[in-house]
PyMOL Python script that loads the backbone (N, CA, C, O; Angstrom):
from pymol import cmd

cmd.read_pdbstr("""\
ATOM      1  N   MET A   1       0.818  -1.191   0.000  1.00  0.00           N
ATOM      2  CA  MET A   1       0.000   0.000   0.000  1.00  0.00           C
ATOM      3  C   MET A   1       0.862   1.255   0.000  1.00  0.00           C
ATOM      4  O   MET A   1       0.390   2.319  -0.400  1.00  0.00           O
ATOM      5  N   GLY A   2       2.092   1.159   0.430  1.00  0.00           N
ATOM      6  CA  GLY A   2       2.963   2.320   0.450  1.00  0.00           C
ATOM      7  C   GLY A   2       3.360   2.774  -0.951  1.00  0.00           C
ATOM      8  O   GLY A   2       3.805   3.909  -1.122  1.00  0.00           O
ATOM      9  N   ALA A   3       3.211   1.916  -1.953  1.00  0.00           N
ATOM     10  CA  ALA A   3       3.598   2.263  -3.314  1.00  0.00           C
ATOM     11  C   ALA A   3       2.544   3.114  -4.011  1.00  0.00           C
ATOM     12  O   ALA A   3       2.823   3.700  -5.057  1.00  0.00           O
ATOM     13  N   LEU A   4       1.352   3.193  -3.458  1.00  0.00           N
ATOM     14  CA  LEU A   4       0.278   3.963  -4.087  1.00  0.00           C
ATOM     15  C   LEU A   4       0.212   5.378  -3.525  1.00  0.00           C
ATOM     16  O   LEU A   4       0.503   5.603  -2.350  1.00  0.00           O
ATOM     17  N   PRO A   5      -0.171   6.326  -4.368  1.00  0.00           N
ATOM     18  CA  PRO A   5      -0.393   7.682  -3.849  1.00  0.00           C
ATOM     19  C   PRO A   5      -1.594   7.705  -2.905  1.00  0.00           C
ATOM     20  O   PRO A   5      -2.440   6.813  -2.964  1.00  0.00           O
ATOM     21  N   ARG A   6      -1.676   8.702  -2.044  1.00  0.00           N
ATOM     22  CA  ARG A   6      -2.755   8.782  -1.054  1.00  0.00           C
ATOM     23  C   ARG A   6      -4.143   8.758  -1.701  1.00  0.00           C
ATOM     24  O   ARG A   6      -5.070   8.156  -1.160  1.00  0.00           O
ATOM     25  N   GLU A   7      -4.283   9.410  -2.854  1.00  0.00           N
ATOM     26  CA  GLU A   7      -5.615   9.474  -3.487  1.00  0.00           C
ATOM     27  C   GLU A   7      -6.039   8.133  -4.082  1.00  0.00           C
ATOM     28  O   GLU A   7      -7.215   7.961  -4.406  1.00  0.00           O
ATOM     29  N   ARG A   8      -5.133   7.191  -4.234  1.00  0.00           N
ATOM     30  CA  ARG A   8      -5.456   5.863  -4.766  1.00  0.00           C
ATOM     31  C   ARG A   8      -5.442   4.783  -3.677  1.00  0.00           C
ATOM     32  O   ARG A   8      -5.639   3.608  -3.984  1.00  0.00           O
ATOM     33  N   ALA A   9      -5.221   5.146  -2.449  1.00  0.00           N
ATOM     34  CA  ALA A   9      -5.115   4.177  -1.355  1.00  0.00           C
ATOM     35  C   ALA A   9      -6.415   3.407  -1.149  1.00  0.00           C
ATOM     36  O   ALA A   9      -6.377   2.216  -0.840  1.00  0.00           O
ATOM     37  N   GLY A  10      -7.549   4.051  -1.312  1.00  0.00           N
ATOM     38  CA  GLY A  10      -8.838   3.362  -1.152  1.00  0.00           C
ATOM     39  C   GLY A  10      -9.033   2.268  -2.185  1.00  0.00           C
ATOM     40  O   GLY A  10      -9.491   1.173  -1.858  1.00  0.00           O
ATOM     41  N   ALA A  11      -8.689   2.558  -3.424  1.00  0.00           N
ATOM     42  CA  ALA A  11      -8.807   1.561  -4.492  1.00  0.00           C
ATOM     43  C   ALA A  11      -7.839   0.406  -4.262  1.00  0.00           C
ATOM     44  O   ALA A  11      -8.185  -0.755  -4.478  1.00  0.00           O
ATOM     45  N   GLY A  12      -6.634   0.728  -3.826  1.00  0.00           N
ATOM     46  CA  GLY A  12      -5.654  -0.319  -3.536  1.00  0.00           C
ATOM     47  C   GLY A  12      -6.102  -1.214  -2.408  1.00  0.00           C
ATOM     48  O   GLY A  12      -5.936  -2.432  -2.467  1.00  0.00           O
ATOM     49  N   SER A  13      -6.670  -0.614  -1.378  1.00  0.00           N
ATOM     50  CA  SER A  13      -7.175  -1.382  -0.247  1.00  0.00           C
ATOM     51  C   SER A  13      -8.326  -2.289  -0.670  1.00  0.00           C
ATOM     52  O   SER A  13      -8.401  -3.442  -0.245  1.00  0.00           O
ATOM     53  N   ALA A  14      -9.218  -1.771  -1.502  1.00  0.00           N
ATOM     54  CA  ALA A  14     -10.346  -2.572  -1.987  1.00  0.00           C
ATOM     55  C   ALA A  14      -9.865  -3.751  -2.813  1.00  0.00           C
ATOM     56  O   ALA A  14     -10.394  -4.855  -2.693  1.00  0.00           O
ATOM     57  N   LEU A  15      -8.869  -3.522  -3.647  1.00  0.00           N
ATOM     58  CA  LEU A  15      -8.328  -4.593  -4.474  1.00  0.00           C
ATOM     59  C   LEU A  15      -7.665  -5.663  -3.615  1.00  0.00           C
ATOM     60  O   LEU A  15      -7.829  -6.857  -3.867  1.00  0.00           O
ATOM     61  N   THR A  16      -6.920  -5.238  -2.606  1.00  0.00           N
ATOM     62  CA  THR A  16      -6.284  -6.188  -1.692  1.00  0.00           C
ATOM     63  C   THR A  16      -7.332  -7.010  -0.942  1.00  0.00           C
ATOM     64  O   THR A  16      -7.188  -8.224  -0.797  1.00  0.00           O
ATOM     65  N   ASN A  17      -8.377  -6.350  -0.471  1.00  0.00           N
ATOM     66  CA  ASN A  17      -9.436  -7.032   0.257  1.00  0.00           C
ATOM     67  C   ASN A  17     -10.160  -8.037  -0.642  1.00  0.00           C
ATOM     68  O   ASN A  17     -10.461  -9.150  -0.209  1.00  0.00           O
ATOM     69  N   THR A  18     -10.439  -7.653  -1.885  1.00  0.00           N
ATOM     70  CA  THR A  18     -11.113  -8.554  -2.823  1.00  0.00           C
ATOM     71  C   THR A  18     -10.253  -9.771  -3.122  1.00  0.00           C
ATOM     72  O   THR A  18     -10.751 -10.896  -3.151  1.00  0.00           O
ATOM     73  N   ALA A  19      -8.964  -9.549  -3.343  1.00  0.00           N
ATOM     74  CA  ALA A  19      -8.063 -10.669  -3.614  1.00  0.00           C
ATOM     75  C   ALA A  19      -8.010 -11.628  -2.419  1.00  0.00           C
ATOM     76  O   ALA A  19      -7.985 -12.845  -2.603  1.00  0.00           O
ATOM     77  N   ARG A  20      -7.993 -11.092  -1.219  1.00  0.00           N
ATOM     78  CA  ARG A  20      -7.966 -11.929  -0.019  1.00  0.00           C
ATOM     79  C   ARG A  20      -9.243 -12.758   0.092  1.00  0.00           C
ATOM     80  O   ARG A  20      -9.184 -13.943   0.421  1.00  0.00           O
ATOM     81  N   GLN A  21     -10.386 -12.153  -0.175  1.00  0.00           N
ATOM     82  CA  GLN A  21     -11.660 -12.877  -0.089  1.00  0.00           C
ATOM     83  C   GLN A  21     -11.750 -13.982  -1.143  1.00  0.00           C
ATOM     84  O   GLN A  21     -12.242 -15.074  -0.858  1.00  0.00           O
ATOM     85  N   VAL A  22     -11.283 -13.704  -2.346  1.00  0.00           N
ATOM     86  CA  VAL A  22     -11.293 -14.728  -3.401  1.00  0.00           C
ATOM     87  C   VAL A  22     -10.373 -15.882  -3.015  1.00  0.00           C
ATOM     88  O   VAL A  22     -10.722 -17.045  -3.216  1.00  0.00           O
ATOM     89  N   ALA A  23      -9.212 -15.575  -2.468  1.00  0.00           N
ATOM     90  CA  ALA A  23      -8.281 -16.619  -2.047  1.00  0.00           C
ATOM     91  C   ALA A  23      -8.881 -17.496  -0.950  1.00  0.00           C
ATOM     92  O   ALA A  23      -8.721 -18.717  -0.973  1.00  0.00           O
ATOM     93  N   VAL A  24      -9.560 -16.887  -0.006  1.00  0.00           N
ATOM     94  CA  VAL A  24     -10.191 -17.660   1.070  1.00  0.00           C
ATOM     95  C   VAL A  24     -11.309 -18.541   0.518  1.00  0.00           C
ATOM     96  O   VAL A  24     -11.432 -19.702   0.907  1.00  0.00           O
ATOM     97  N   ALA A  25     -12.122 -17.998  -0.385  1.00  0.00           N
ATOM     98  CA  ALA A  25     -13.214 -18.779  -0.967  1.00  0.00           C
ATOM     99  C   ALA A  25     -12.677 -19.968  -1.747  1.00  0.00           C
ATOM    100  O   ALA A  25     -13.218 -21.069  -1.640  1.00  0.00           O
ATOM    101  N   LEU A  26     -11.630 -19.768  -2.524  1.00  0.00           N
ATOM    102  CA  LEU A  26     -11.033 -20.879  -3.267  1.00  0.00           C
ATOM    103  C   LEU A  26     -10.420 -21.910  -2.331  1.00  0.00           C
ATOM    104  O   LEU A  26     -10.514 -23.111  -2.582  1.00  0.00           O
ATOM    105  N   SER A  27      -9.796 -21.452  -1.260  1.00  0.00           N
ATOM    106  CA  SER A  27      -9.207 -22.379  -0.291  1.00  0.00           C
ATOM    107  C   SER A  27     -10.267 -23.244   0.361  1.00  0.00           C
ATOM    108  O   SER A  27     -10.071 -24.448   0.527  1.00  0.00           O
ATOM    109  N   VAL A  28     -11.382 -22.646   0.732  1.00  0.00           N
ATOM    110  CA  VAL A  28     -12.477 -23.396   1.343  1.00  0.00           C
ATOM    111  C   VAL A  28     -13.041 -24.411   0.351  1.00  0.00           C
ATOM    112  O   VAL A  28     -13.331 -25.547   0.725  1.00  0.00           O
ATOM    113  N   ALA A  29     -13.197 -24.010  -0.902  1.00  0.00           N
ATOM    114  CA  ALA A  29     -13.727 -24.920  -1.913  1.00  0.00           C
ATOM    115  C   ALA A  29     -12.800 -26.110  -2.142  1.00  0.00           C
ATOM    116  O   ALA A  29     -13.256 -27.250  -2.228  1.00  0.00           O
ATOM    117  N   VAL A  30     -11.512 -25.845  -2.240  1.00  0.00           N
ATOM    118  CA  VAL A  30     -10.551 -26.933  -2.457  1.00  0.00           C
ATOM    119  C   VAL A  30     -10.495 -27.845  -1.245  1.00  0.00           C
ATOM    120  O   VAL A  30     -10.502 -29.068  -1.391  1.00  0.00           O
ATOM    121  N   LEU A  31     -10.440 -27.278  -0.066  1.00  0.00           N
ATOM    122  CA  LEU A  31     -10.400 -28.090   1.146  1.00  0.00           C
ATOM    123  C   LEU A  31     -11.664 -28.937   1.280  1.00  0.00           C
ATOM    124  O   LEU A  31     -11.588 -30.108   1.652  1.00  0.00           O
ATOM    125  N   GLY A  32     -12.821 -28.356   0.980  1.00  0.00           N
ATOM    126  CA  GLY A  32     -14.070 -29.111   1.024  1.00  0.00           C
ATOM    127  C   GLY A  32     -14.074 -30.266   0.038  1.00  0.00           C
ATOM    128  O   GLY A  32     -14.554 -31.353   0.360  1.00  0.00           O
ATOM    129  N   SER A  33     -13.550 -30.047  -1.147  1.00  0.00           N
ATOM    130  CA  SER A  33     -13.485 -31.110  -2.151  1.00  0.00           C
ATOM    131  C   SER A  33     -12.569 -32.246  -1.700  1.00  0.00           C
ATOM    132  O   SER A  33     -12.898 -33.423  -1.851  1.00  0.00           O
ATOM    133  N   VAL A  34     -11.423 -31.876  -1.146  1.00  0.00           N
ATOM    134  CA  VAL A  34     -10.471 -32.896  -0.690  1.00  0.00           C
ATOM    135  C   VAL A  34     -11.064 -33.704   0.462  1.00  0.00           C
ATOM    136  O   VAL A  34     -10.981 -34.932   0.463  1.00  0.00           O
ATOM    137  N   LEU A  35     -11.656 -33.028   1.434  1.00  0.00           N
ATOM    138  CA  LEU A  35     -12.240 -33.736   2.577  1.00  0.00           C
ATOM    139  C   LEU A  35     -13.424 -34.601   2.157  1.00  0.00           C
ATOM    140  O   LEU A  35     -13.596 -35.702   2.680  1.00  0.00           O
ATOM    141  N   SER A  36     -14.236 -34.125   1.228  1.00  0.00           N
ATOM    142  CA  SER A  36     -15.365 -34.904   0.744  1.00  0.00           C
ATOM    143  C   SER A  36     -14.894 -36.180   0.046  1.00  0.00           C
ATOM    144  O   SER A  36     -15.469 -37.250   0.244  1.00  0.00           O
ATOM    145  N   GLN A  37     -13.854 -36.063  -0.765  1.00  0.00           N
ATOM    146  CA  GLN A  37     -13.321 -37.241  -1.450  1.00  0.00           C
ATOM    147  C   GLN A  37     -12.726 -38.232  -0.453  1.00  0.00           C
ATOM    148  O   GLN A  37     -12.898 -39.442  -0.600  1.00  0.00           O
ATOM    149  N   ALA A  38     -12.030 -37.723   0.556  1.00  0.00           N
ATOM    150  CA  ALA A  38     -11.459 -38.609   1.572  1.00  0.00           C
ATOM    151  C   ALA A  38     -12.564 -39.335   2.336  1.00  0.00           C
ATOM    152  O   ALA A  38     -12.454 -40.533   2.597  1.00  0.00           O
ATOM    153  N   TYR A  39     -13.622 -38.618   2.692  1.00  0.00           N
ATOM    154  CA  TYR A  39     -14.751 -39.230   3.397  1.00  0.00           C
ATOM    155  C   TYR A  39     -15.413 -40.283   2.522  1.00  0.00           C
ATOM    156  O   TYR A  39     -15.737 -41.379   2.980  1.00  0.00           O
ATOM    157  N   ARG A  40     -15.608 -39.932   1.258  1.00  0.00           N
ATOM    158  CA  ARG A  40     -16.272 -40.853   0.328  1.00  0.00           C
ATOM    159  C   ARG A  40     -15.465 -42.139   0.150  1.00  0.00           C
ATOM    160  O   ARG A  40     -16.028 -43.234   0.149  1.00  0.00           O
ATOM    161  N   SER A  41     -14.158 -42.005   0.001  1.00  0.00           N
ATOM    162  CA  SER A  41     -13.340 -43.196  -0.221  1.00  0.00           C
ATOM    163  C   SER A  41     -13.206 -44.047   1.044  1.00  0.00           C
ATOM    164  O   SER A  41     -13.071 -45.267   0.954  1.00  0.00           O
ATOM    165  N   SER A  42     -13.241 -43.418   2.215  1.00  0.00           N
ATOM    166  CA  SER A  42     -13.118 -44.209   3.449  1.00  0.00           C
ATOM    167  C   SER A  42     -14.431 -44.894   3.822  1.00  0.00           C
ATOM    168  O   SER A  42     -14.418 -45.921   4.500  1.00  0.00           O
ATOM    169  N   LEU A  43     -15.548 -44.346   3.393  1.00  0.00           N
ATOM    170  CA  LEU A  43     -16.829 -44.941   3.741  1.00  0.00           C
ATOM    171  C   LEU A  43     -17.244 -46.026   2.746  1.00  0.00           C
ATOM    172  O   LEU A  43     -18.032 -46.909   3.085  1.00  0.00           O
ATOM    173  N   GLY A  44     -16.725 -45.963   1.536  1.00  0.00           N
ATOM    174  CA  GLY A  44     -17.100 -46.902   0.484  1.00  0.00           C
ATOM    175  C   GLY A  44     -16.989 -48.373   0.876  1.00  0.00           C
ATOM    176  O   GLY A  44     -17.943 -49.122   0.666  1.00  0.00           O
ATOM    177  N   PRO A  45     -15.872 -48.812   1.434  1.00  0.00           N
ATOM    178  CA  PRO A  45     -15.743 -50.230   1.787  1.00  0.00           C
ATOM    179  C   PRO A  45     -16.778 -50.725   2.799  1.00  0.00           C
ATOM    180  O   PRO A  45     -17.139 -51.902   2.787  1.00  0.00           O
ATOM    181  N   SER A  46     -17.254 -49.839   3.672  1.00  0.00           N
ATOM    182  CA  SER A  46     -18.229 -50.285   4.674  1.00  0.00           C
ATOM    183  C   SER A  46     -19.627 -50.437   4.091  1.00  0.00           C
ATOM    184  O   SER A  46     -20.518 -50.959   4.762  1.00  0.00           O
ATOM    185  N   LEU A  47     -19.836 -49.993   2.862  1.00  0.00           N
ATOM    186  CA  LEU A  47     -21.155 -50.099   2.239  1.00  0.00           C
ATOM    187  C   LEU A  47     -21.300 -51.342   1.374  1.00  0.00           C
ATOM    188  O   LEU A  47     -22.329 -51.517   0.721  1.00  0.00           O
ATOM    189  N   THR A  48     -20.297 -52.205   1.354  1.00  0.00           N
ATOM    190  CA  THR A  48     -20.335 -53.368   0.476  1.00  0.00           C
ATOM    191  C   THR A  48     -21.416 -54.366   0.867  1.00  0.00           C
ATOM    192  O   THR A  48     -21.837 -55.167   0.032  1.00  0.00           O
ATOM    193  N   SER A  49     -21.872 -54.338   2.108  1.00  0.00           N
ATOM    194  CA  SER A  49     -22.893 -55.296   2.532  1.00  0.00           C
ATOM    195  C   SER A  49     -24.303 -54.852   2.158  1.00  0.00           C
ATOM    196  O   SER A  49     -25.262 -55.598   2.359  1.00  0.00           O
ATOM    197  N   LEU A  50     -24.437 -53.645   1.616  1.00  0.00           N
ATOM    198  CA  LEU A  50     -25.758 -53.157   1.201  1.00  0.00           C
ATOM    199  C   LEU A  50     -26.161 -53.747  -0.144  1.00  0.00           C
ATOM    200  O   LEU A  50     -25.299 -54.124  -0.938  1.00  0.00           O
ATOM    201  N   PRO A  51     -27.463 -53.831  -0.407  1.00  0.00           N
ATOM    202  CA  PRO A  51     -27.906 -54.225  -1.746  1.00  0.00           C
ATOM    203  C   PRO A  51     -27.426 -53.207  -2.784  1.00  0.00           C
ATOM    204  O   PRO A  51     -27.144 -52.058  -2.444  1.00  0.00           O
ATOM    205  N   ALA A  52     -27.335 -53.625  -4.033  1.00  0.00           N
ATOM    206  CA  ALA A  52     -26.772 -52.779  -5.090  1.00  0.00           C
ATOM    207  C   ALA A  52     -27.508 -51.445  -5.218  1.00  0.00           C
ATOM    208  O   ALA A  52     -26.868 -50.408  -5.392  1.00  0.00           O
ATOM    209  N   SER A  53     -28.829 -51.454  -5.135  1.00  0.00           N
ATOM    210  CA  SER A  53     -29.573 -50.199  -5.296  1.00  0.00           C
ATOM    211  C   SER A  53     -29.283 -49.220  -4.166  1.00  0.00           C
ATOM    212  O   SER A  53     -29.140 -48.021  -4.405  1.00  0.00           O
ATOM    213  N   ALA A  54     -29.197 -49.719  -2.947  1.00  0.00           N
ATOM    214  CA  ALA A  54     -28.885 -48.854  -1.805  1.00  0.00           C
ATOM    215  C   ALA A  54     -27.446 -48.368  -1.875  1.00  0.00           C
ATOM    216  O   ALA A  54     -27.155 -47.223  -1.529  1.00  0.00           O
ATOM    217  N   ARG A  55     -26.543 -49.240  -2.325  1.00  0.00           N
ATOM    218  CA  ARG A  55     -25.139 -48.854  -2.454  1.00  0.00           C
ATOM    219  C   ARG A  55     -24.972 -47.757  -3.505  1.00  0.00           C
ATOM    220  O   ARG A  55     -24.189 -46.827  -3.310  1.00  0.00           O
ATOM    221  N   ASP A  56     -25.702 -47.859  -4.616  1.00  0.00           N
ATOM    222  CA  ASP A  56     -25.640 -46.832  -5.655  1.00  0.00           C
ATOM    223  C   ASP A  56     -26.190 -45.509  -5.142  1.00  0.00           C
ATOM    224  O   ASP A  56     -25.618 -44.451  -5.406  1.00  0.00           O
ATOM    225  N   ALA A  57     -27.298 -45.566  -4.407  1.00  0.00           N
ATOM    226  CA  ALA A  57     -27.887 -44.344  -3.856  1.00  0.00           C
ATOM    227  C   ALA A  57     -26.941 -43.705  -2.848  1.00  0.00           C
ATOM    228  O   ALA A  57     -26.795 -42.483  -2.814  1.00  0.00           O
ATOM    229  N   ALA A  58     -26.307 -44.520  -2.040  1.00  0.00           N
ATOM    230  CA  ALA A  58     -25.385 -43.998  -1.032  1.00  0.00           C
ATOM    231  C   ALA A  58     -24.138 -43.410  -1.674  1.00  0.00           C
ATOM    232  O   ALA A  58     -23.495 -42.544  -1.082  1.00  0.00           O
ATOM    233  N   GLY A  59     -23.786 -43.861  -2.866  1.00  0.00           N
ATOM    234  CA  GLY A  59     -22.610 -43.344  -3.547  1.00  0.00           C
ATOM    235  C   GLY A  59     -22.821 -41.981  -4.163  1.00  0.00           C
ATOM    236  O   GLY A  59     -21.858 -41.345  -4.591  1.00  0.00           O
ATOM    237  N   LYS A  60     -24.051 -41.517  -4.219  1.00  0.00           N
ATOM    238  CA  LYS A  60     -24.343 -40.266  -4.904  1.00  0.00           C
ATOM    239  C   LYS A  60     -24.104 -39.029  -4.035  1.00  0.00           C
ATOM    240  O   LYS A  60     -23.625 -38.016  -4.545  1.00  0.00           O
ATOM    241  N   ASP A  61     -24.419 -39.083  -2.757  1.00  0.00           N
ATOM    242  CA  ASP A  61     -24.190 -37.904  -1.924  1.00  0.00           C
ATOM    243  C   ASP A  61     -23.934 -38.291  -0.475  1.00  0.00           C
ATOM    244  O   ASP A  61     -24.193 -39.421  -0.061  1.00  0.00           O
ATOM    245  N   VAL A  62     -23.428 -37.347   0.273  1.00  0.00           N
ATOM    246  CA  VAL A  62     -23.019 -37.587   1.654  1.00  0.00           C
ATOM    247  C   VAL A  62     -24.216 -37.906   2.544  1.00  0.00           C
ATOM    248  O   VAL A  62     -24.118 -38.768   3.417  1.00  0.00           O
ATOM    249  N   ALA A  63     -25.340 -37.229   2.341  1.00  0.00           N
ATOM    250  CA  ALA A  63     -26.521 -37.467   3.185  1.00  0.00           C
ATOM    251  C   ALA A  63     -27.020 -38.898   3.022  1.00  0.00           C
ATOM    252  O   ALA A  63     -27.400 -39.540   4.001  1.00  0.00           O
ATOM    253  N   ALA A  64     -27.020 -39.396   1.796  1.00  0.00           N
ATOM    254  CA  ALA A  64     -27.452 -40.779   1.572  1.00  0.00           C
ATOM    255  C   ALA A  64     -26.476 -41.758   2.218  1.00  0.00           C
ATOM    256  O   ALA A  64     -26.888 -42.791   2.746  1.00  0.00           O
ATOM    257  N   LYS A  65     -25.183 -41.436   2.176  1.00  0.00           N
ATOM    258  CA  LYS A  65     -24.197 -42.308   2.826  1.00  0.00           C
ATOM    259  C   LYS A  65     -24.410 -42.347   4.331  1.00  0.00           C
ATOM    260  O   LYS A  65     -24.320 -43.407   4.951  1.00  0.00           O
ATOM    261  N   GLN A  66     -24.692 -41.196   4.912  1.00  0.00           N
ATOM    262  CA  GLN A  66     -24.907 -41.161   6.357  1.00  0.00           C
ATOM    263  C   GLN A  66     -26.158 -41.943   6.734  1.00  0.00           C
ATOM    264  O   GLN A  66     -26.177 -42.619   7.762  1.00  0.00           O
ATOM    265  N   ALA A  67     -27.198 -41.861   5.917  1.00  0.00           N
ATOM    266  CA  ALA A  67     -28.415 -42.626   6.186  1.00  0.00           C
ATOM    267  C   ALA A  67     -28.139 -44.122   6.076  1.00  0.00           C
ATOM    268  O   ALA A  67     -28.602 -44.910   6.900  1.00  0.00           O
ATOM    269  N   ALA A  68     -27.376 -44.506   5.046  1.00  0.00           N
ATOM    270  CA  ALA A  68     -27.045 -45.924   4.877  1.00  0.00           C
ATOM    271  C   ALA A  68     -26.176 -46.417   6.030  1.00  0.00           C
ATOM    272  O   ALA A  68     -26.356 -47.531   6.523  1.00  0.00           O
ATOM    273  N   ARG A  69     -25.244 -45.589   6.449  1.00  0.00           N
ATOM    274  CA  ARG A  69     -24.378 -45.968   7.564  1.00  0.00           C
ATOM    275  C   ARG A  69     -25.193 -46.150   8.842  1.00  0.00           C
ATOM    276  O   ARG A  69     -24.970 -47.092   9.602  1.00  0.00           O
ATOM    277  N   GLY A  70     -26.141 -45.237   9.071  1.00  0.00           N
ATOM    278  CA  GLY A  70     -27.003 -45.365  10.245  1.00  0.00           C
ATOM    279  C   GLY A  70     -27.825 -46.642  10.200  1.00  0.00           C
ATOM    280  O   GLY A  70     -28.004 -47.314  11.216  1.00  0.00           O
ATOM    281  N   ALA A  71     -28.329 -46.976   9.002  1.00  0.00           N
ATOM    282  CA  ALA A  71     -29.101 -48.214   8.862  1.00  0.00           C
ATOM    283  C   ALA A  71     -28.224 -49.431   9.134  1.00  0.00           C
ATOM    284  O   ALA A  71     -28.670 -50.385   9.771  1.00  0.00           O
ATOM    285  N   LEU A  72     -26.982 -49.407   8.658  1.00  0.00           N
ATOM    286  CA  LEU A  72     -26.065 -50.518   8.914  1.00  0.00           C
ATOM    287  C   LEU A  72     -25.763 -50.651  10.407  1.00  0.00           C
ATOM    288  O   LEU A  72     -25.740 -51.756  10.948  1.00  0.00           O
ATOM    289  N   GLU A  73     -25.532 -49.514  11.064  1.00  0.00           N
ATOM    290  CA  GLU A  73     -25.239 -49.564  12.496  1.00  0.00           C
ATOM    291  C   GLU A  73     -26.431 -50.086  13.280  1.00  0.00           C
ATOM    292  O   GLU A  73     -26.259 -50.867  14.217  1.00  0.00           O
ATOM    293  N   ASP A  74     -27.649 -49.664  12.910  1.00  0.00           N
ATOM    294  CA  ASP A  74     -28.849 -50.154  13.589  1.00  0.00           C
ATOM    295  C   ASP A  74     -29.014 -51.654  13.364  1.00  0.00           C
ATOM    296  O   ASP A  74     -29.345 -52.399  14.286  1.00  0.00           O
ATOM    297  N   GLY A  75     -28.780 -52.084  12.133  1.00  0.00           N
ATOM    298  CA  GLY A  75     -28.895 -53.515  11.823  1.00  0.00           C
ATOM    299  C   GLY A  75     -27.886 -54.341  12.594  1.00  0.00           C
ATOM    300  O   GLY A  75     -28.213 -55.415  13.099  1.00  0.00           O
ATOM    301  N   CYS A  76     -26.665 -53.846  12.687  1.00  0.00           N
ATOM    302  CA  CYS A  76     -25.626 -54.560  13.436  1.00  0.00           C
ATOM    303  C   CYS A  76     -25.965 -54.617  14.921  1.00  0.00           C
ATOM    304  O   CYS A  76     -25.746 -55.637  15.575  1.00  0.00           O
ATOM    305  N   LYS A  77     -26.496 -53.525  15.446  1.00  0.00           N
ATOM    306  CA  LYS A  77     -26.859 -53.481  16.860  1.00  0.00           C
ATOM    307  C   LYS A  77     -27.980 -54.485  17.145  1.00  0.00           C
ATOM    308  O   LYS A  77     -27.932 -55.207  18.142  1.00  0.00           O
ATOM    309  N   LYS A  78     -28.992 -54.529  16.263  1.00  0.00           N
ATOM    310  CA  LYS A  78     -30.103 -55.468  16.450  1.00  0.00           C
ATOM    311  C   LYS A  78     -29.621 -56.909  16.333  1.00  0.00           C
ATOM    312  O   LYS A  78     -30.045 -57.774  17.099  1.00  0.00           O
ATOM    313  N   ALA A  79     -28.734 -57.166  15.374  1.00  0.00           N
ATOM    314  CA  ALA A  79     -28.212 -58.520  15.204  1.00  0.00           C
ATOM    315  C   ALA A  79     -27.396 -58.934  16.425  1.00  0.00           C
ATOM    316  O   ALA A  79     -27.467 -60.080  16.868  1.00  0.00           O
ATOM    317  N   SER A  80     -26.623 -57.992  16.965  1.00  0.00           N
ATOM    318  CA  SER A  80     -25.832 -58.289  18.149  1.00  0.00           C
ATOM    319  C   SER A  80     -26.716 -58.602  19.348  1.00  0.00           C
ATOM    320  O   SER A  80     -26.434 -59.530  20.105  1.00  0.00           O
ATOM    321  N   GLU A  81     -27.781 -57.835  19.521  1.00  0.00           N
ATOM    322  CA  GLU A  81     -28.717 -58.081  20.620  1.00  0.00           C
ATOM    323  C   GLU A  81     -29.425 -59.419  20.445  1.00  0.00           C
ATOM    324  O   GLU A  81     -29.648 -60.136  21.421  1.00  0.00           O
ATOM    325  N   ALA A  82     -29.777 -59.759  19.211  1.00  0.00           N
ATOM    326  CA  ALA A  82     -30.436 -61.042  18.948  1.00  0.00           C
ATOM    327  C   ALA A  82     -29.496 -62.202  19.271  1.00  0.00           C
ATOM    328  O   ALA A  82     -29.919 -63.210  19.837  1.00  0.00           O
ATOM    329  N   MET A  83     -28.224 -62.059  18.911  1.00  0.00           N
ATOM    330  CA  MET A  83     -27.263 -63.126  19.191  1.00  0.00           C
ATOM    331  C   MET A  83     -27.040 -63.272  20.694  1.00  0.00           C
ATOM    332  O   MET A  83     -26.868 -64.389  21.182  1.00  0.00           O
ATOM    333  N   LYS A  84     -27.040 -62.178  21.426  1.00  0.00           N
ATOM    334  CA  LYS A  84     -26.866 -62.238  22.881  1.00  0.00           C
ATOM    335  C   LYS A  84     -28.036 -62.958  23.529  1.00  0.00           C
ATOM    336  O   LYS A  84     -27.852 -63.690  24.501  1.00  0.00           O
ATOM    337  N   SER A  85     -29.253 -62.757  22.994  1.00  0.00           N
ATOM    338  CA  SER A  85     -30.420 -63.398  23.603  1.00  0.00           C
ATOM    339  C   SER A  85     -30.440 -64.889  23.281  1.00  0.00           C
ATOM    340  O   SER A  85     -30.990 -65.680  24.047  1.00  0.00           O
ATOM    341  N   LEU A  86     -29.847 -65.278  22.160  1.00  0.00           N
ATOM    342  CA  LEU A  86     -29.794 -66.700  21.787  1.00  0.00           C
ATOM    343  C   LEU A  86     -28.691 -67.442  22.525  1.00  0.00           C
ATOM    344  O   LEU A  86     -28.832 -68.619  22.859  1.00  0.00           O
ATOM    345  N   CYS A  87     -27.612 -66.754  22.771  1.00  0.00           N
ATOM    346  CA  CYS A  87     -26.447 -67.381  23.411  1.00  0.00           C
ATOM    347  C   CYS A  87     -26.115 -66.638  24.703  1.00  0.00           C
ATOM    348  O   CYS A  87     -25.244 -65.768  24.712  1.00  0.00           O
ATOM    349  N   PRO A  88     -26.800 -66.974  25.784  1.00  0.00           N
ATOM    350  CA  PRO A  88     -26.553 -66.238  27.045  1.00  0.00           C
ATOM    351  C   PRO A  88     -25.195 -66.501  27.628  1.00  0.00           C
ATOM    352  O   PRO A  88     -24.857 -65.953  28.678  1.00  0.00           O
TER     353      PRO A  88
END
""", "prot")
cmd.dss("prot")
cmd.show_as("cartoon", "prot")
cmd.util.cbc("prot")
cmd.orient("prot")
């Protein structure tokens, strides 16, 4: 900012602020993409026990994956409780 004359300092400041905001927005977008891909790849193997249609639906978005994961956890919990009641 010291390189600009006083009458241009406002424009220089605005340009610096805009560049900073664009950089932050791009950083958030890239970080979100990387984290989403990491989540997707780590959750994929745990969905192999689902039927093909449910597995395809879960592969499309994060909300569907979370719903499928919850269903798997509930099913496992129920199966575990059933096995405990059969084998005291």
